[in-house]
Structures are given as C-alpha cells and as structure tokens.
C-alpha positions in Angstrom: -6.2 1.8 -16.1 -3.5 1.0 -13.2 0.1 1.6 -14.2 3.4 1.1 -12.6 4.7 4.4 -10.9 7.7 6.2 -12.0 9.9 8.8 -10.4 7.5 11.4 -12.1 4.9 10.1 -9.8 6.6 10.8 -6.4 5.2 14.3 -5.8 1.7 12.9 -6.4 2.3 9.8 -4.3 3.4 11.9 -1.5 0.2 14.1 -1.6 -2.1 10.9 -1.8 -0.1 9.5 1.1 -0.7 12.7 3.1 -4.5 12.2 2.2 -4.5 8.9 3.6 -3.1 10.3 7.1 -5.7 12.7 6.9 -8.3 10.0 6.9 -6.8 7.9 9.4 -6.2 10.8 11.5 -5.7 10.4 15.5 -2.2 10.9 17.4 -0.7 7.9 16.2 -1.2 8.4 12.4 -0.9 12.1 12.5 0.9 13.3 15.7 0.6 17.1 16.5 4.2 17.6 16.4 5.0 15.8 13.2 5.9 18.8 11.0 6.6 18.2 7.4 10.1 16.6 7.3 8.3 13.3 6.5 7.4 14.2 3.3 11.0 14.7 2.0 11.8 11.4 3.5 9.1 9.9 2.0 10.0 11.2 -1.4 13.5 9.9 -0.9 12.2 6.3 -0.1 9.6 6.4 -2.9 12.5 7.0 -5.4 14.6 3.9 -3.7 11.4 1.6 -3.7 10.4 2.4 -7.3 13.9 0.6 -8.5 13.4 -2.2 -5.8 12.5 -5.6 -7.6 10.8 -6.7 -4.4 8.3 -3.5 -4.3 5.6 -2.5 -7.1 3.9 0.6 -6.7 0.7 1.0 -8.8 -1.3 4.1 -9.9 -4.3 5.1 -11.7 -4.1 8.4 -13.3 -6.6 11.3 -12.7 -7.6 14.3 -14.7 -4.8 16.5 -13.4 -2.5 14.3 -11.2 -3.1 10.5 -9.8 -6.5 9.7 -8.7 -5.4 6.4 -6.8 -2.0 4.3 -5.5 -1.3 1.1 -3.8 2.0 -0.4 -2.6 3.1 -4.0 -2.4 6.2 -5.2 -0.9 7.8 -8.6 -0.5 9.6 -9.7 2.2 11.7 -12.8 2.8 10.8 -14.4 6.0 12.2 -17.9 7.3 10.4 -20.7 5.7 8.0 -23.0 7.9 5.7 -25.5 7.9 3.1 -22.8 7.4 5.0 -20.7 4.7 7.0 -23.1 2.6 9.1 -20.5 0.9 8.9 -17.9 3.7 7.9 -15.2 1.1 5.3 -12.6 2.6 3.8 -9.9 0.7 2.3 -6.7 2.2 -0.2 -4.0 0.8 -0.1 -0.6 2.2 -0.5 3.1 1.0 -3.8 2.1 -0.6 -5.6 5.4 -1.3 -7.6 6.9 -3.5 -8.2 10.7 -3.9 -11.6 11.7 -2.7 -12.7 13.3 -6.0 -12.1 9.8 -7.5 -13.7 7.4 -5.1 -16.2 4.7 -5.7 -15.0 4.3 -9.3 -13.2 0.9 -8.9 -9.9 2.0 -8.8 -8.7 0.4 -5.5 -10.0 -2.9 -6.8 -8.3 -2.3 -9.8 -4.9 -1.8 -8.2 -5.4 -4.5 -5.5 -6.3 -6.9 -8.6 -2.9 -5.9 -10.2 -0.8 -6.5 -6.8 -2.5 -9.8 -6.2 -1.2 -10.9 -9.8 2.2 -9.5 -9.0 2.3 -11.5 -5.8 1.3 -14.6 -7.4 3.9 -14.2 -10.4 6.5 -14.2 -7.6 5.1 -17.3 -5.4 4.3 -15.1 -2.4 3.2 -17.5 0.2 0.7 -14.9 2.0 -0.4 -11.3 1.6 -0.9 -9.1 4.6 -2.8 -6.0 4.7 -4.2 -3.3 7.5 -7.8 -2.3 5.9 -10.0 0.7 7.0 -13.4 0.1 7.8 -14.5 1.5 4.3 -11.9 -1.0 2.5 -12.4 -4.0 4.3 -15.5 -5.1 2.4 -13.4 -4.9 -0.7 -10.7 -7.0 0.4 -12.8 -9.5 2.2 -14.2 -9.9 -1.6 -11.1 -10.5 -3.1 -10.2 -13.3 -0.5 -8.7 -11.6 2.5 -9.5 -12.9 5.9 -8.8 -12.4 9.7 -5.0 -12.7 9.9 -3.5 -15.8 11.8 -1.2 -14.1 14.0 -2.1 -11.6 17.0 -0.7 -8.3 15.8 1.1 -5.9 18.5 2.9 -2.8 18.0 6.0 -1.4 19.7 7.1 2.1 19.2 10.6 3.0 20.7 
C-alpha cells in the first residue's frame, strides 16, 4: 500500500535514488568524479520537499526498508491556450528496489500521484520514462510530449 513519505524515510529515499542512478548509468547520470556529496544535499532537499504542499512523495514499504518510491511536483507556469491554469505536474524519482520489482508498486505509486495531480487541477503531467517503465506509463495514458525537449548544462 502506497503512503506519503515522512522525514523518517529520508535515508531510504536516498538509497533508492542511488539505485536509480545505478540503473541509468552513463556519464550524464553518474559522472566518474561525482563523489558522495550529492547524497547529503539530496537528504536536505528531501526534508524541504516533504513539507512543500506542491510536492508529494509516495512510498511502498518493504520488509526491511522501502520497496519503491515516486515524486510528484507541481509548478506554476504561465497560463496559455494550451494550459488554461498553467499548472504543470512532473513525476520523477520513480524507482523500485530490484528485490521488489514486478509486484505493482510503481503502478500503485503512479495512480496515487495521478489522483493527487487531479485533485490539484494540474493541466498536464510530464515525466521521463525508462524503457522498462514506458509500457506502464503509456497504459496509464501518457503519450509523446508536445514540446521538443532539449537540455543545457552550464
């Protein structure tokens, strides 16, 4: 059963996020000179985000720690004809511990996040899908993004 994360979950959320970067790999997601400082920074940001009303972190408990987690955030963009209220949702940090995969935890978390977005009248929800998760997201109604996505790293 998915539940809202608490500050007591922060060490496990950091562990799961580390697993995500292990899965993604490559120099972009896991640069060779990254060190471990990012984990402390992540713990501080998670503590802040847990108190943010425009952020929802859902988790599923495992036997000895967290089995899975996912993060939803809401941003206020400028309204326009394609976004009447300008409220955009983002899902990120969806990760399931390898020992708990294929049990429906990601689906449960996503359904909880989508309900949360609906309750807050979000106009659109964006996410970046791994190859393994793309089928689930498409099944839940996600499709190609209307904007061409580019990235800039200073």
